[in-house]
Structures are given as structure tokens and as C-alpha cells.
PAGU-693540 format. One record per atom (N, C-alpha, C): residue in three letters; x, y, z. Coordinates in steps of 0.05 Angstrom, whole numbers, plus 5000, padded with zeros to 4 digits. Each point is the difference from the previous one (the first is absolute). Layout:
ALAXYZ;...
end
This chain:
MET504454054649;MET498549905022;MET501549995029;THR498950155017;THR501550105029;THR500249685011;LYS502149905009;LYS500249795019;LYS498049935022;PRO498549855000;PRO498949955024;PRO501649955024;LYS498950015027;LYS500650045021;LYS499749685008;LEU498949844988;LEU499349735015;LEU498449824973;THR500749805005;THR499349764978;THR498749755024;ILE497349994994;ILE498749745016;ILE500049814976;VAL501049765006;VAL499349744986;VAL498449785016;ILE497349954986;ILE498349875008;ILE499949744989;PRO501349805008;PRO499549724985;PRO497149945008;VAL498449854974;VAL497049945004;VAL500149684992;TYR498449875017;TYR499649724988;TYR496949955013;ASN497350004985;ASN497249925011;ASN499950175017;GLU499550264996;GLU498950175027;GLU498650154986;ARG497649894984;ARG498050164987;ARG498250205022;GLY500049915020;GLY498350145027;GLY500850235009;THR502850025000;THR501450185011;THR502050164989;VAL500249914970;VAL503150194991;VAL498550334991;MET497349954993;MET499850284989;MET499350205032;THR499749925018;THR500350215021;THR501950055008;VAL502349814998;VAL502849985010;VAL500950274978;LEU499349954974;LEU501050264975;LEU499450235015;GLU497650065011;GLU498450165002;GLU501450205023;LYS500849805016;LYS501050165027;LYS502550065000;VAL501649844983;VAL503150094989;VAL500050234984;LYS498149964981;LYS500150254974;LYS499150325020;ALA499149945024;ALA498750235015;ALA502850165021;LEU502449824997;LEU501450095026;LEU501450284980;PRO499850145024;PRO501250284987;PRO503250075005;VAL500149844975;VAL504449974991;VAL500249964975;SER501450144987;SER500849954972;SER500949665000;LYS498649874977;LYS500949745001;LYS498649864974;GLU501049794998;GLU499649784977;GLU499049745017;ILE498249894987;ILE498449765002;ILE500949744985;ILE501249795010;ILE500549754977;ILE498649835003;VAL497749864993;VAL498549785007;VAL501049824982;ILE500649695007;ILE501049784988;ILE498249775005;ASP498649934979;ASP498049775005;ASP501649754993;ASN498949795022;ASN502049764994;ASN498449774984;LEU498450144980;LEU497949784988;LEU497749935020;SER498550215011;SER498049965019;SER498049864986;THR498249795003;THR497749784984;THR497450135014;ASP499350215022;ASP497650055011;ASP499150264989;GLY500450164981;GLY499050174983;GLY502050295015;THR501849985013;THR501750185012;THR501450144970;ARG501149864984;ARG501450114971;ARG498050174985;GLU497649944999;GLU498050074983;GLU499550305015;LEU500350065023;LEU499850195018;LEU502150264993;LEU502549824998;LEU502150165000;LEU500350094972;GLU499349884980;GLU499550104973;GLU498350254992;THR498650065022;THR497650264998;THR502250245017;VAL502049905006;VAL501350265015;VAL501150204982;SER499650234999;SER500850284980;SER501250195018;ASP502550025005;ASP500850195020;ASP503250025001;PRO500750294997;PRO502650044990;PRO502449885023;GLU498050055021;GLU502649925024;GLU499949685003;ILE498249814983;ILE500149745010;ILE500949804971;ARG502749875000;ARG499449814983;ARG500149725008;VAL498549934982;VAL499149705004;VAL501349844984;VAL501249785008;VAL501549774990;VAL498449715000;LEU499149894980;LEU498849794999;LEU502149744992;GLN500949845021;GLN501349814990;GLN499249784989;SER501449804980;SER498349904984;SER499949715013;LYS501649985030;LYS499949745015;LYS500850065032;ASN499449845013;ASN500150095032;ASN502749965005;LEU501750175002;LEU502550025005;LEU501049955030;GLY498150105015;GLY500250025029;GLY500050295009;LYS499750115029;LYS500050255011;LYS503050104997;GLY501649845004;GLY502850135002;GLY500850104973;THR499949864976;THR500250064980;THR498650264989;SER497750085008;SER497850165001;SER501750345013;VAL501149915019;VAL501350245019;VAL502850094983;LYS501349794989;LYS502950014993;LYS499750214970;LEU497449884990;LEU499450124975;LEU499450295004;GLY498050035019;GLY499350345013;GLY502250165006;PHE502249875011;PHE502350155011;PHE501350084971;ALA500549764991;ALA502050114966;ALA498150224986;MET497550025004;MET498450244981;MET499750195016;ALA500550035024;ALA499950275018;ALA501650204991;LYS498450225003;LYS501450284993;LYS499950195025;GLY498449925020;GLY499550185027;GLY503050025016;GLU500750195015;GLU502249995017;GLU500349705023;TRP497149985007;TRP499449745015;TRP498549844990;VAL500049805003;VAL498549744989;VAL498649845029;ILE497249934999;ILE499349845022;ILE497649784991;ILE499649865008;ILE498249765001;ILE497850035007;GLN497249924990;GLN497650085006;GLN498549764993;ASP499149805020;ASP498949794996;ASP497250114986;ALA498549804982;ALA497250074988;ALA497949905017;ASP500449915022;ASP498249965024;ASP499050255011;LEU498950025019;LEU499150165022;LEU500749985027;GLU502349825007;GLU501449965023;GLU502050235012;TYR500750204981;TYR501650185009;TYR498450264989;GLU500950215011;GLU498350294993;GLU501950224989;PRO499449994975;PRO501850174986;PRO500650255007;ASN498950075022;ASN500650385009;ASN502649975018;ASP500849675017;ASP502350015006;ASP502550004987;ILE499750014972;ILE502350034982;ILE501250275007;LEU498250164998;LEU501250285006;LEU501550065029;ARG499349835019;ARG501349975025;ARG503349954999;LEU499849724983;LEU502949924990;LEU501350194988;LEU499450154981;LEU501250174977;LEU501050225017;GLU498750165021;GLU500150205015;GLU502649915017;HIS499849775011;HIS502349985019;HIS502449924981;ALA500149914977;ALA502249914982;ALA501450264996;GLU498450194991;GLU500850224995;GLU501350225020;ARG498649985022;ARG500450175028;ARG503049855012;THR500549764996;THR502049865011;THR502849974982;GLY499049914974;GLY502149954981;GLY500249775002;GLU498749835015;GLU500549684993;GLU499049924971;VAL502249764994;VAL499149904967;VAL497949855004;ALA498749875022;ALA498149805000;ALA498350065029;VAL497150014989;VAL498449995024;VAL497749764999;PHE499549865025;PHE498149814993;PHE497650065015;GLY497949914996;GLY497750015023;GLY499549775014;SER500050095021;SER499949765018;SER496849975013;ARG498449774991;ARG497949935013;ARG499249945030;LEU502949955012;LEU500549905036;LEU500650245011;LEU500450214995;LEU500650255011;LEU497250135016;THR498149914992;THR497250105009;THR497849765010;GLY497950095010;GLY498849795002;GLY497649884979;ASN501049944979;ASN498849894969;ASN499449675014;PRO497949954983;PRO499249765006;PRO501949874985;GLN500549755014;GLN501749814973;GLN499549764987;GLY497249965002;GLY498749794982;GLY499949765014;MET500949754990;MET500449795005;MET502749945013;LEU500049865028;LEU502249925018;LEU501949964981;ALA500049834984;ALA502349834987;ALA501650224987;PHE498150164979;PHE501550304986;PHE501450105023;TYR499250085016;TYR501550145020;TYR502449875013;ILE500149775007;ILE502549874999;ILE502050004988;GLY498749954974;GLY502249974976;GLY501150294999;ARG498450195000;ARG501750305002;ARG501550055021;VAL499749895024;VAL501950065019;VAL502349834996;VAL499949804996;VAL501749814998;VAL502150054974;LEU498750064979;LEU501750074977;LEU501550225008;ASN499350225015;ASN500650255007;ASN502849975017;LEU500249785018;LEU501950015017;LEU501649844986;ILE500149864978;ILE502149874987;ILE500950214984;PHE498650174985;PHE501350224993;PHE502350165016;ARG498150055027;ARG501550185019;ARG502749845001;LEU500249785007;LEU502849815008;LEU501450024974;LEU499549964971;LEU501649964984;LEU501650284993;PHE498850225003;PHE500150264988;PHE500950175021;GLY499849995020;GLY500150195028;GLY498150224996;ALA497749914988;ALA498650244999;ALA497750065021;LYS498750265004;LYS498050025020;LYS497450024990;THR499349864979;THR496750014989;THR499249835023;THR497350044990;THR497649935014;THR498349844989;ASP500049994966;ASP498449954983;ASP501050044972;VAL502249775002;VAL501349974970;VAL498149934978;ALA497849845008;ALA498149834979;ALA498050244992;THR499550265011;THR498850214984;THR499950044972;CYS498150094988;CYS499150024979;CYS502050304988;TYR499050145020;TYR500850284997;TYR503250035001;LYS501050014983;LYS503450024997;LYS500750244984;LEU500550265007;LEU500950234985;LEU502850044996;VAL501049944979;VAL502950045000;VAL500650204976;ARG502350165002;ARG500950194980;ARG500549814974;SER499250124979;SER499749864972;SER502749964992;ASP501650155000;ASP503150004996;ASP501049735005;ILE499149935027;ILE501749785012;ILE498649714993;ALA496550104997;ALA498049754993;ALA501149864976;LYS500750184974;LYS500649944980;LYS503249854998;ARG501050055019;ARG502549895001;ARG500349685008;LEU498449965016;LEU499449755009;LEU499749794986;ARG501649794999;ARG500549774979;ARG497949815018;LEU496949995003;LEU498449845012;LEU499349754983;ARG499649805012;ARG499449754984;ARG497849855006;CYS498050055019;CYS498649915011;CYS497350044975;SER497849824997;SER498250084984;SER497049955017;GLY500049945027;GLY497749955012;GLY500150205021;PHE498549925026;PHE499250195023;PHE503050035018;ASP502149744994;ASP502150065010;ASP502250244992;LEU498950124976;LEU501550234996;LEU500250255023;ASP497050055015;ASP500650145020;ASP502249995020;PHE500549695007;PHE502349965016;PHE503650094992;GLU498949874968;GLU502750094985;GLU500650305003;LEU497850124995;LEU501050305001;LEU501150215022;ALA498649855022;ALA500650125026;ALA502849905010;SER500149714987;SER503149885005;SER502450104986;ALA499250064979;ALA502450114979;ALA500450315015;LEU498150125006;LEU500950265007;LEU501750085026;ARG498949765020;ARG501550015025;ARG502749894991;ARG500849774986;ARG502549894990;ARG501450174992;LEU499050204980;LEU501650224993;LEU500650265019;GLY498749955022;GLY501250215024;GLY497750255000;TYR498249934986;TYR497650255008;TYR498249975016;ASN499450225023;ASN498249955013;ASN496850024997;ILE498649865015;ILE496650004993;ILE498850135020;ALA499150204997;ALA498650135021;ALA496249884995;GLU498650045023;GLU497649894997;GLU498250295015;VAL497549964988;VAL497750155011;VAL497849855011;PRO498650045014;PRO497449844999;PRO498150074985;ILE498349804991;ILE497850024974;ILE497249835010;THR498550074987;THR497049845005;THR499849734980;TYR499049825020;TYR500349744986;TYR497349945003;ARG498549874980;ARG497549864998;ARG499849694994;PRO501149795008;PRO500349804991;PRO498049784992;ARG500449914975;ARG497549844990;ARG500649665000;THR498349855001;THR500649765006;THR500249854970;ILE500249735002;ILE500449844976;ILE497950014984;ALA497349965011;ALA497450024985;ALA499850294988;GLU500950155009;GLU500150274989;GLU502250124977;GLY501449804990;GLY502350074983;GLY503049985004;LYS500449965030;LYS503150005012;LYS501049704990;LYS502450044981;LYS500849894982;LYS503149855016;ILE500550145021;ILE503149885016;ILE498749705012;ARG502449864992;ARG500049715012;ARG502749925014;PRO499449755023;PRO502749975009;PRO502450004985;MET500149864982;MET501849934978;MET502350294999;ASP497550224991;ASP501250285001;ASP502350075020;GLY499349935031;GLY501550075014;GLY502949814998;VAL499949744994;VAL502249824995;VAL501550204975;LYS499350044983;LYS501450154977;LYS501350275010;ALA498550115017;ALA501250265010;ALA502849965019;ILE499449795011;ILE502649965026;ILE502149884977;ALA499349844971;ALA502549884990;ALA501150284987;THR498450214990;THR501150274990;THR501450115015;MET499150085032;MET502050215017;MET502349785004;LEU500349755002;LEU503049844998;LEU501550074971;ARG498450024985;ARG502250004972;ARG500850264999;VAL497750215007;VAL501850334997;VAL502250045020;ARG499949875024;ARG501350095023;ARG503149874996;PHE500449794980;PHE502849874997;PHE500750104977;GLN498650104981;GLN499950134974;GLN501850205000;SER501850024977;SER502350195008;SER498750274989;ARG500650255009;ARG498650224998;ARG500450144967;GLU501649904993;GLU500750064970;GLU498649904974;THR498049805013;THR498449824987;THR497550115002;LEU499750255019;LEU497150035008;LEU498950244984;MET502450164991;MET498550254985;MET501750074975;ARG499150074982;ARG501450094974;ARG501550265005;PRO501950034985;PRO500850254997;PRO498650234988;VAL500650265005;VAL498450214989;VAL500149974973;THR502149894982;THR500450074974;THR498549824990;ALA498649715014;ALA498649864988;ALA497050054994;LEU499250225017;LEU497250175000;LEU499450134966;
end
């Protein structure tokens, strides 16, 4: 089997209303790919929908317990066979066609990591509290790691698979987004950005981020900033 260009990791928890639409959009992307869907013991019928999926490009993993989004991402990275790996949420806040823009930029420039920024365009930003949180967390990230990013909290993080697989990531929740970015910068990798489309949803519509997640994100960034580089990445022989 030819190695796919891209692995798309989709962590899922209670997204019955959107997950199949997301899969259709991702499946339609004109790129050699594999799609890894990891369900964290959904209770709203999502799991039953995923059990009906039969497609050679899509691998469905049904967790026996909810181990958190971060754990799903780490599992997806470990399973990835593509040259590049990216995270895709199972809601419709992000537009999967933007993935092609990240991939094109990475291949054209040779960057190891390309993030999709919601703040580089005139996207709606949803609740003010969420917007302020994104700005503050990004400012802290920039100060700690000398980065030029505008949106470290974005879901769309494209990373070269050989690098992603070697990262020793610990987080099991939403804080993994910040651990991944922090580890890349701590190891000296540049993070490029391209603008993406964003359609924020509300808590009533299923948004799962809460204020405590921001606290955990800050703690994670501080921990990685002062962690030795040797402990952040596995040697090649360990893969």
C-alpha cells in the first residue's frame, strides 16, 4: 500500500449531529489520505453511527472509556501512516477544505509545522470570553517561547509525522493542544500560520471548552518551557 500524504485524526465525543458531515467533507479532500476516528465512549448515538462506517480510508477506534481528547490525539499520532498529520474536530467549527491550504504551505516552504489561524481573517469569534481567552493564552505562549503565532489554541495543527510520532506528549485533555505547540517551539521548530475559516458554536450547541481548561493550558506551557529538551522527544531508535 502506498504511503498516504496525510493522516487526519478526528477525536470524537457526543457529536452525533455533525460527525458524519465532517467525515464526508474530509473524505472528499483531493489528497492521498487516511482518516483515523477515535470515539471516547459517546453516549448520544455517535458511536452507533461510527459503527456503520465502512471505508478503506477511514479507521474507526471505539474507546472502552472516555480517556480525553488528548489521549485520542496521541493514539492517532501513533497510528498515523501519512507523511503529515493533522487534528480535525468532529464539529463544524472548522472547514476541512482549509487543510489543503496548510498542507500546500508546508510542502512549499519546508516548514515542519503549520497552524491554521482563526485570527488572521475577519472570522466571527463567538463569545467574548472565549475570544479573550484565546488572545491571552496566545500572548503567554509568545512570551514563553518567542513565537510569532496568533492562534496557538487552534485545532488545525499540521505537523510532519516523523516529528509528531517522536514527541513525548503527556496531556490527556484539551491542554494537549498547548503541549504540542510548546514542545515544538521548545525543540526549536518554527510554527508557520495560514488563515482559516471559523464558525464558532456556543456551549448550548455543544462547545466543551471551560475556564479550567485555560488554567491547565497555562500550567502545561509553563511546564514545557522549563522541561529539558531531551525529555520532550524520543530517539529515532525508540520508534
